[in-house]
ZAMI-336740 format. One record per residue (C-alpha): residue in one letter; x, y, z. Coordinates in steps of 0.02 Angstrom, whole numbers, padded with zeros to 5 digits, always signed. Layout:
N
AXYZ...
This chain:
523
M+00009-00003+00015T+00053+00176-00044V+00004+00316+00075T-00047+00472-00005D-00025+00639+00012A-00206+00663+00037T-00190+00533+00206T-00025+00599+00259G-00057+00785+00236T+00074+00911+00204S+00128+00973+00381G+00290+00842+00363T+00244+00751+00521G+00191+00599+00432A+00035+00572+00525I-00143+00572+00468A-00200+00744+00432P-00317+00818+00559D-00440+00872+00424R-00472+00688+00373V-00603+00589+00456V-00581+00442+00587A-00712+00312+00619V-00703+00196+00777V-00817+00036+00772G-00872-00020+00951A-00941+00104+01055G-00897+00037+01226T-00773+00113+01353M-00629+00082+01246G-00704+00148+01074Q-00757+00285+01186G-00576+00339+01224I-00524+00315+01075A-00648+00423+00975Q-00618+00551+01116V-00414+00552+01090A-00438+00574+00900L-00579+00693+00917L-00480+00808+01026A-00338+00787+00901G-00443+00893+00774H-00513+00751+00677R-00700+00718+00628V-00755+00565+00698R-00881+00443+00669L-00942+00312+00795Y-01015+00146+00736D-01092+00009+00863V-01193-00136+00774V-01311-00071+00921A-01370+00091+00860E-01421+00099+01027Q-01257+00076+01084A-01175+00220+00983H-01295+00331+01035A-01243+00319+01211G-01060+00317+01178V-01074+00493+01103G-01177+00547+01240A-01053+00523+01350I-00901+00573+01248L-01001+00742+01246A-01029+00714+01449R-00842+00712+01460L-00797+00851+01352E-00915+00948+01459R-00823+00889+01620L-00634+00933+01534T-00722+01103+01517E-00773+01127+01683K-00604+01076+01764G-00534+01207+01636R-00437+01063+01536L-00532+01127+01390T-00594+01290+01319E-00773+01325+01291D-00731+01356+01101A-00641+01195+01087R-00777+01083+01159S-00909+01172+01051A-00782+01130+00912A-00758+00968+00965A-00947+00928+00975L-00971+00977+00809R-00850+00839+00737L-00930+00697+00818E-01052+00593+00742Q-01145+00443+00770S-01137+00320+00614T-01277+00190+00585S-01224+00101+00452L-01046+00051+00389A-01078+00141+00235D-01067+00302+00327L-00882+00265+00353A-00834+00274+00177D-00732+00431+00164S-00619+00376+00317A-00435+00396+00329L-00405+00274+00462V-00545+00144+00542V-00499+00098+00711E-00601-00071+00787A-00632-00109+00964V-00764-00227+00977V-00767-00409+01072E-00622-00510+01078R-00673-00641+00968L-00564-00676+00783P-00702-00724+00683V-00817-00573+00723K-00670-00454+00705Q-00615-00548+00514E-00817-00532+00477L-00809-00352+00518F-00660-00306+00425A-00689-00383+00263A-00860-00296+00271I-00770-00122+00306E-00645-00158+00180E-00775-00158+00039V-00829+00020+00096V-00687+00118+00112A-00555+00172-00009D-00406+00072-00032D-00296+00193+00046C-00397+00188+00213V-00289+00120+00353L-00387-00016+00446A-00334-00043+00636T-00384-00157+00777N-00346-00122+00944T-00341-00312+01008S-00239-00357+01172S-00243-00528+01143L-00287-00591+00963S-00153-00618+00807V-00153-00443+00699T-00087-00564+00573A-00250-00668+00584I-00361-00562+00596A-00290-00477+00432G-00310-00647+00355A-00478-00620+00287L-00426-00453+00202R-00411-00430+00012R-00268-00272+00056P-00183-00352+00231G-00047-00230+00192R-00139-00085+00264F-00186-00178+00406V-00107-00127+00595G-00132-00152+00784L-00163+00012+00884H-00179-00054+01060F-00216+00104+01161F-00226+00060+01365N-00378+00084+01452P-00434+00227+01505A-00373+00272+01333P-00382+00479+01347L-00258+00469+01500L-00122+00340+01473P+00002+00377+01347L+00065+00215+01284V+00006+00141+01116E+00080-00008+01040V+00096-00008+00840V+00084-00190+00787S+00142-00261+00626G+00056-00395+00576F+00157-00523+00463A+00099-00434+00303T+00076-00262+00374D+00186-00143+00249E+00300-00043+00326D+00213+00131+00265V+00077+00112+00360A+00146+00044+00513A+00247+00231+00496L+00093+00319+00468A+00004+00225+00640Y+00145+00263+00732A+00151+00455+00670T-00023+00480+00701A-00027+00408+00872K+00109+00532+00919A+00019+00676+00844W-00122+00635+00951G-00016+00653+01104K+00030+00474+01142T+00185+00408+01159P+00190+00253+01036V+00311+00104+01020R+00322-00023+00875C+00322-00189+00889T+00299-00364+00801D+00137-00481+00798T+00177-00585+00936P+00064-00649+01075G+00047-00539+01208F+00145-00381+01115I+00272-00307+01210V+00175-00257+01377N+00067-00430+01413R+00201-00540+01335L+00321-00470+01472A+00222-00437+01617R+00179-00615+01655P+00334-00651+01782F+00275-00506+01884Y+00116-00585+01920A+00172-00762+01903E+00336-00744+02034A+00212-00687+02154F+00093-00827+02142A+00233-00956+02151V+00300-00882+02325Y+00125-00892+02384E+00107-01077+02312E+00289-01128+02407R+00218-01065+02565G+00336-00900+02573A+00227-00790+02608D+00058-00723+02607P-00006-00586+02484A+00003-00444+02592T+00167-00467+02645I+00216-00509+02445D+00135-00356+02381A+00208-00249+02521V+00394-00318+02473L+00364-00287+02278R+00284-00108+02332E+00427-00051+02469C+00564-00149+02409G+00546-00178+02225G+00460+00000+02188F+00326-00053+02103K+00156+00056+02122M+00051-00092+02166G+00077-00287+02220A+00028-00415+02105F-00107-00482+02197E-00188-00320+02220L-00151-00271+02047T-00248-00441+01978D-00385-00387+02114L-00423-00222+02026I-00378-00300+01846G-00488-00450+01884Q-00438-00603+01912D-00543-00711+01774V-00462-00552+01637N-00275-00579+01710E-00282-00764+01703A-00353-00760+01530V-00227-00657+01473T-00091-00765+01553R-00171-00920+01486S-00205-00856+01297V-00009-00796+01303W+00059-00962+01369E-00038-01056+01228S-00019-00946+01107F+00188-00991+01140F+00132-01173+01133Q+00122-01200+01315H+00300-01124+01348P+00356-01153+01524K+00405-00967+01544F+00205-00921+01541V+00138-01066+01629P-00015-01011+01724S-00042-00999+01909L-00138-01163+02003A-00194-01050+02143Q-00267-00911+02036R-00368-01039+01924R-00451-01102+02081L-00477-00914+02134V-00568-00886+01971E-00662-01051+01983S-00716-00994+02147G-00808-00850+02076R-00647-00734+02174H-00635-00610+02043G-00575-00463+02124R-00646-00295+02171K-00783-00319+02043S-00844-00478+02139G-00812-00424+02313R-00672-00543+02341G-00524-00616+02249W-00364-00622+02351Y-00420-00484+02464A-00615-00453+02535Y-00678-00288+02476G-00848-00296+02568E-00928-00170+02675G-00820-00157+02845E-00683-00267+02783Q-00484-00207+02809A-00336-00254+02738P-00240-00385+02792E-00062-00320+02867P+00100-00377+02789H+00212-00485+02908T+00335-00351+02987A+00454-00417+03104P+00450-00320+03292H+00611-00222+03345A+00788-00326+03367P+00934-00242+03424A+01083-00206+03301P+01241-00284+03296E+01388-00161+03350A+01515-00227+03206I+01489-00322+03031V+01617-00372+02916A+01584-00345+02745R+01664-00474+02605G+01670-00475+02413D+01558-00370+02281L+01367-00352+02363G+01334-00268+02181P+01221-00158+02185A+01186-00175+02392E+01346-00096+02409P+01239+00062+02466L+01190-00036+02605L+01362-00028+02682E+01360+00174+02714L+01174+00164+02792F+01234+00034+02918E+01389+00166+02946A+01269+00290+02990A+01159+00187+03114G+01331+00172+03208V+01362+00016+03158K+01545-00035+03130V+01564-00100+02947T+01738-00171+02911R+01798-00228+02730A+01886-00379+02695D+01931-00494+02574G+01865-00680+02565G+01703-00655+02477S+01659-00802+02344D+01706-00849+02178D+01526-00852+02116V+01458-00692+02025I+01331-00648+02151G+01480-00677+02296G+01486-00522+02421R+01405-00556+02591I+01391-00483+02773D+01469-00561+02924L+01369-00559+03074P+01452-00560+03239G+01345-00726+03302G+01411-00820+03174G+01268-00791+03020Q+01293-00732+02858L+01196-00601+02763R+01192-00642+02564P+01101-00551+02408A+00972-00663+02353D+01046-00785+02220G+00922-00911+02188R+00975-01042+02297H+00905-01118+02466S+00962-01027+02627F+00985-01228+02696E+01105-01258+02562S+01250-01144+02628G+01324-01286+02757E+01407-01250+02918H+01348-01052+02923A+01180-01007+02951T+01145-00894+02797I+01007-00767+02792S+00970-00708+02599F+00914-00530+02592D+00800-00471+02425L+00837-00355+02287A+00786-00183+02300L+00750-00051+02165D+00865+00072+02275Y+00931+00007+02446V+00946+00173+02504R+00742+00226+02489A+00661+00064+02512P+00562+00071+02679R+00559-00109+02659I+00660-00254+02644A+00634-00439+02654L+00730-00591+02724S+00738-00771+02711T+00827-00905+02815A+00822-01089+02844A+00717-01163+02970G+00863-01214+03086T+00935-01040+03073P+00959-00989+03278P+00857-00865+03313A+00987-00748+03393V+01067-00737+03214L+00911-00699+03127E+00879-00556+03269E+01050-00492+03230A+00995-00472+03043V+00826-00404+03085G+00897-00286+03197L+01039-00222+03072F+00929-00160+02933Q+00801-00089+03057A+00942+00033+03111A+00962+00066+02921G+00774+00135+02917K+00684-00028+02854R+00528-00121+02916V+00587-00300+02883S+00478-00442+02825V+00548-00619+02874I+00471-00755+02718G+00514-00931+02691D+00664-01018+02632V+00616-00974+02435P+00748-00974+02297G+00760-00798+02226M+00633-00732+02365I+00526-00606+02290V+00583-00462+02209A+00759-00529+02135R+00663-00674+02061T+00526-00566+01971V+00666-00434+01907A+00756-00575+01855M+00622-00646+01731L+00565-00484+01683V+00748-00440+01622D+00783-00627+01545L+00598-00606+01444A+00634-00430+01380A+00812-00467+01334D+00740-00621+01227A+00599-00515+01143V+00722-00384+01092D+00838-00518+01027R+00691-00585+00926G+00652-00421+00847V+00490-00399+00944A+00541-00228+00974S+00689-00120+01017A+00773-00094+01177E+00712+00080+01189D+00519+00034+01137V+00537-00117+01270D+00587-00001+01417T+00445+00128+01363A+00307+00005+01370M+00334-00065+01532R+00359+00105+01615L+00217+00188+01528G+00095+00010+01507V+00111-00043+01662N+00206+00081+01765Y+00365+00001+01832P+00465+00093+01905A+00631+00059+01773G+00610-00030+01615P+00657-00206+01633L+00826-00187+01529E+00878-00033+01616W+00853-00123+01762G+00975-00270+01719A+01108-00152+01677A+01097-00084+01856V+01092-00257+01935G+01208-00324+01815F+01163-00455+01671R+01294-00592+01742R+01204-00581+01909I+01038-00592+01819R+01109-00735+01722E+01169-00813+01883L+01006-00809+01980L+00912-00890+01854A+01052-01019+01816E+01028-01060+02011L+00849-01060+01978H+00862-01159+01849E+00948-01285+01923R+00814-01297+02074Y+00665-01295+01968P+00728-01389+01795T+00561-01366+01700G+00640-01223+01573R+00558-01098+01651Y+00703-01014+01723A+00821-01071+01594P+00920-00899+01546A+00888-00849+01364P+01047-00818+01248G+01020-00640+01262T+01036-00634+01451I+01178-00749+01444R+01260-00646+01299R+01239-00479+01385G+01305-00565+01555Y+01481-00605+01443E+01481-00422+01364E+01479-00338+01508H+01638-00419+01576Q+01717-00444+01392E+01849-00306+01420S+01909-00357+01604G+01930-00555+01524D+01815-00638+01659S+01714-00773+01558R+01596-00824+01702
């Protein structure tokens, strides 16, 4: 397909000109949101729904939102009036004939979408771009029924579309490059932050976000910690805005589980995407989250959110010995010193990549989470501490140790972190703990996606920061932690869970070697 000047306009942006018509098919919440975005970008917008009453209601809802924006001072009265004049309800697909772009936001069923676009194709001009807002179906498959599949592209907005900036621009197998470029430029002209990706299950965000939920559920299934504690550690130690349990309750357990299952099945049941049995049972029980009044948590009247496990006060040790390289946890030593704990640096870490440790005066050893059980440490009582986004600012830290660790040794570790101003959650002896294994898996999937040409590294990080509000892009986080550490943590997890789920991807392994290529370290 060749994009004509009439479509792109002459502004030099490469976007669909604002004086061209944009049609939105499907007048539900998402369709209304997309229509509002195009409308406020200056387009004439036609809203169509197979149920005429739904389209009428959709137009009314958009006009009401424009009125509220005006009342709040975010839209002038003149702009509101002009936008209202540009919005029309369409009662027939024939009304869309002069559209430059048609965006579909109907039910997520492949036959329905294929039939719809086949009908639209018979109405619109050959240079009209056809786009689907699907979040779970194959863009290639939807376009497979078209005579001109090159003009078809995915435009995946996030809900609510008027507020969330991210748009995934998805190229199907047959999508013409100039069509994808046009869609990207148009989304950008509409004030969005577009990212480019190929047609892979889950695209960028829904593909790469799976470990955030899966690892939290796995820790729960292994009886490592309760949902409230896991959520608190993810928020206060990992820096995530919400924990996995509270977030899936908000999304809807049925919706989140369905997306996970869809990605898993689309990847031919690949072990890296295996759904959670605990979540499946939750869905089967009808506990779908906030909308049903109960999910992982209860939301009925008078219900109080459960408190995470927080260790009681314990005295801090007077002195500790730091050995080897603690990697991203090095800033902790300054915090301990500022709290009045004497810190002595000494050689004698380990030859492992994740080899640093802190010796406690009672004979215990503190180690960064490395993918091993604490009971494997041998003669010394080992206490693992979890990865943090920012060890200085994190208000909480998680500790993990074997059941036989002397209480006095655990108290020393708890008191040490409490002296540094941290709340402490003690969890079960779970390899990789909570944040470390979650981040390692996010980094691994992101590296693999980039190497497979799904998206650029920049677009992957942008998508995960904006699409699911992560505190850092996964590749950015991987570079900060160190890909060698990520690789070794995953290798240790893979040894303990030999299903393939934690096997480091070739891209993670390669990046680990590249980090120390100049030093000649081949580990």
